[in-house]
C-alpha positions in Angstrom: 67.2 23.9 -85.8 66.5 21.1 -83.2 65.9 18.6 -86.1 69.3 19.5 -87.7 71.3 19.1 -84.5 69.4 16.2 -82.9 71.7 13.6 -84.5 74.6 15.0 -82.5 73.1 13.9 -79.2 72.7 10.3 -78.0 70.0 11.5 -75.5 67.8 14.6 -75.4 66.3 15.9 -72.1 63.1 17.8 -72.0 61.7 19.7 -68.9 58.2 18.4 -69.3 56.2 15.5 -70.8 54.4 18.1 -72.9 57.7 19.1 -74.6 58.7 15.4 -74.9 55.5 14.5 -76.7 55.9 17.6 -78.9 59.4 16.6 -79.8 58.3 13.1 -80.7 55.4 14.4 -82.8 57.8 16.8 -84.6 60.1 13.9 -85.3 63.1 15.6 -83.5 64.3 12.1 -82.5 62.9 8.7 -81.7 61.0 8.3 -78.4 63.7 6.2 -76.8 66.2 9.0 -77.2 64.1 11.6 -75.5 63.9 11.7 -71.7 61.7 13.9 -69.6 63.2 15.3 -66.4 61.2 17.9 -64.6 62.9 21.1 -63.5 63.8 21.2 -59.8 64.7 24.1 -57.5 66.7 24.3 -54.3 64.7 24.4 -51.1 64.5 27.5 -49.0 64.9 28.3 -45.3 61.6 27.5 -43.5 61.4 31.2 -42.5 60.7 32.0 -46.2 57.6 29.9 -46.4 54.7 32.2 -46.9 51.7 33.0 -44.6 48.7 32.8 -46.9 46.4 34.5 -44.4 47.9 38.0 -44.2 45.8 41.0 -45.3 45.7 42.8 -47.6 46.4 39.8 -49.8 49.5 40.1 -52.0 49.5 38.4 -55.4 52.9 37.9 -57.1 53.7 37.3 -60.8 57.3 36.5 -61.8 58.0 36.7 -65.5 59.6 38.6 -68.3 57.6 41.5 -69.7 57.4 40.0 -73.2 54.8 38.7 -75.7 54.9 35.3 -74.0 53.6 36.6 -70.7 50.2 38.3 -70.3 50.6 40.7 -67.3 47.9 42.8 -68.9 45.3 40.0 -68.6 46.1 39.8 -64.9 45.7 43.5 -64.4 42.4 43.6 -66.3 41.0 40.7 -64.2 41.9 42.5 -61.0 40.4 45.7 -62.2 37.1 44.0 -62.9 36.9 42.5 -59.4 35.8 45.9 -57.9 37.5 45.1 -54.6 40.5 46.6 -52.9 41.7 44.0 -50.5 44.8 43.0 -52.6 48.2 44.2 -53.8 50.2 43.0 -56.8 53.9 42.4 -57.1 55.5 42.2 -60.5 59.0 40.7 -60.7 60.9 40.9 -63.9 61.9 43.2 -66.7 61.6 43.2 -70.5 60.5 45.0 -73.6 56.9 45.4 -72.5 57.6 46.9 -69.1 56.8 50.5 -70.1 53.6 49.3 -71.8 52.4 47.4 -68.6 53.3 50.4 -66.4 51.1 52.5 -68.7 48.2 50.0 -68.3 48.5 50.1 -64.5 48.2 53.9 -64.6 45.2 53.8 -67.1 43.4 51.3 -64.9 43.9 53.4 -61.8 45.9 50.7 -60.0 49.1 52.5 -59.3 48.7 52.5 -55.6 48.4 48.7 -55.4 50.9 47.5 -58.0 54.7 47.3 -57.3 57.3 46.7 -60.0 60.4 45.0 -58.4 62.4 44.8 -61.6 64.9 41.9 -62.1 65.3 39.9 -58.9 67.9 37.1 -58.9 66.2 35.3 -56.1 62.5 36.0 -55.7 62.1 33.9 -52.6 61.8 37.0 -50.3 59.1 38.6 -52.5 57.2 35.3 -52.5 57.5 34.9 -48.8 55.4 38.1 -48.4 52.7 36.9 -50.8 49.4 35.1 -50.3 49.1 33.5 -53.7 50.9 33.4 -57.1 49.7 34.0 -60.6 51.3 33.2 -64.0 49.3 34.2 -67.0 51.1 33.3 -70.2 50.6 32.1 -73.8 53.1 29.2 -73.7 55.5 27.5 -71.3 57.7 24.5 -70.8 57.8 23.9 -67.1 58.3 27.3 -65.5 60.6 27.6 -62.6 58.6 30.5 -61.2 55.7 28.2 -60.5 58.0 25.7 -58.8 59.4 28.5 -56.7 55.9 29.6 -55.7 55.0 26.1 -54.7 58.2 25.8 -52.7 57.1 28.9 -50.8 53.8 27.2 -49.9 51.7 29.5 -52.2 48.5 28.5 -54.0 49.0 29.0 -57.8 46.8 30.3 -60.5 48.3 29.6 -63.9 47.5 29.4 -67.6 47.0 25.8 -68.7 49.7 25.8 -71.3 52.7 23.6 -72.0 53.8 21.5 -69.1 52.2 23.7 -66.4 49.6 21.1 -65.6 52.3 18.6 -64.7 53.2 20.8 -61.7 49.9 22.6 -60.8 47.3 20.0 -59.9 44.0 20.5 -58.1 45.7 20.0 -54.7 47.8 23.2 -55.1 45.9 25.6 -57.4 43.9 26.5 -60.4 44.6 26.0 -64.1 42.9 28.6 -66.3 42.4 28.1 -70.1 44.6 30.7 -71.9 42.7 34.0 -72.6 39.7 32.8 -70.6 39.1 36.0 -68.7 36.1 34.8 -66.8 37.8 31.8 -65.4 40.8 33.9 -64.4 38.6 36.4 -62.5 36.7 33.6 -60.7 39.9 31.9 -59.6 41.4 35.2 -58.3 38.1 36.1 -56.5 37.9 32.7 -54.9 41.4 32.9 -53.5 41.0 36.4 -52.3 37.7 35.5 -50.5 38.5 32.0 -49.0 41.1 31.9 -46.3 40.8 28.2 -45.8 41.2 27.5 -49.5 44.4 29.5 -49.7 45.8 27.7 -46.7 44.8 24.2 -48.0 46.1 24.8 -51.5 49.3 26.4 -50.1 50.0 23.3 -48.0 49.2 21.1 -51.0 51.6 23.1 -53.2 54.4 22.9 -50.7 53.9 19.1 -50.3 53.9 18.6 -54.1 57.1 20.6 -54.5 58.8 18.6 -51.7 57.8 15.3 -53.4 58.4 16.0 -57.0 60.4 19.2 -57.7 63.4 19.3 -55.5 66.8 20.1 -56.9 68.4 16.8 -55.8 65.9 14.7 -57.7 66.6 16.7 -60.9 70.3 16.3 -60.5 70.1 12.6 -59.8 67.9 12.0 -62.8 70.1 14.1 -65.1 73.3 12.3 -63.9 71.6 9.0 -64.5 71.1 9.9 -68.2 74.7 10.9 -68.6 75.9 7.8 -66.9 73.7 5.6 -69.1 74.9 7.4 -72.2 78.6 7.1 -71.3 78.4 3.4 -70.3 
């Protein structure tokens, strides 16, 4: 579909360099017609920046309950930790919600997992968290990760799509998709290391402020339109 309609556009914007390179390889359009502009999100009140050193540690995953997201992998990793100093918040809805609820029950985690449903602004949930996780099969540049970084949260995320363009070593862990051992190690380390959570959380907030603000995205997008119309 993108190939068929690409000729109608003078410029094409992708949300990540990963998507830009994929479009070029797929011959959607020539490289000079495809511009990468990272997603940006509006900043929050400083009161909504998280405290990473509250116990028990709250882990948040924001994402649709669909085949793209792997909430079950996060649950299985937490169940294998054999420690109880954590709580998990799921934000979102979707066709796999009942299935994931069933897995929570089967794993005996019902007392530590909260389903918040669809939340238009997850900033208040993130403000109560100590770190963020996004386990998924594919992504562009997920806003949920940027919102977590904005809240000053360390991030554990699957290394898919353009996620690595946001999550660097200064703000979290990238885990190969379906690598359960790496996911368990990353979670265990953040649960165990107070200084690591604080350091990565500050790094995440700093990277958000530098690269992923809403004003930067708007300015770059307007520049593409102005160039196209001139």
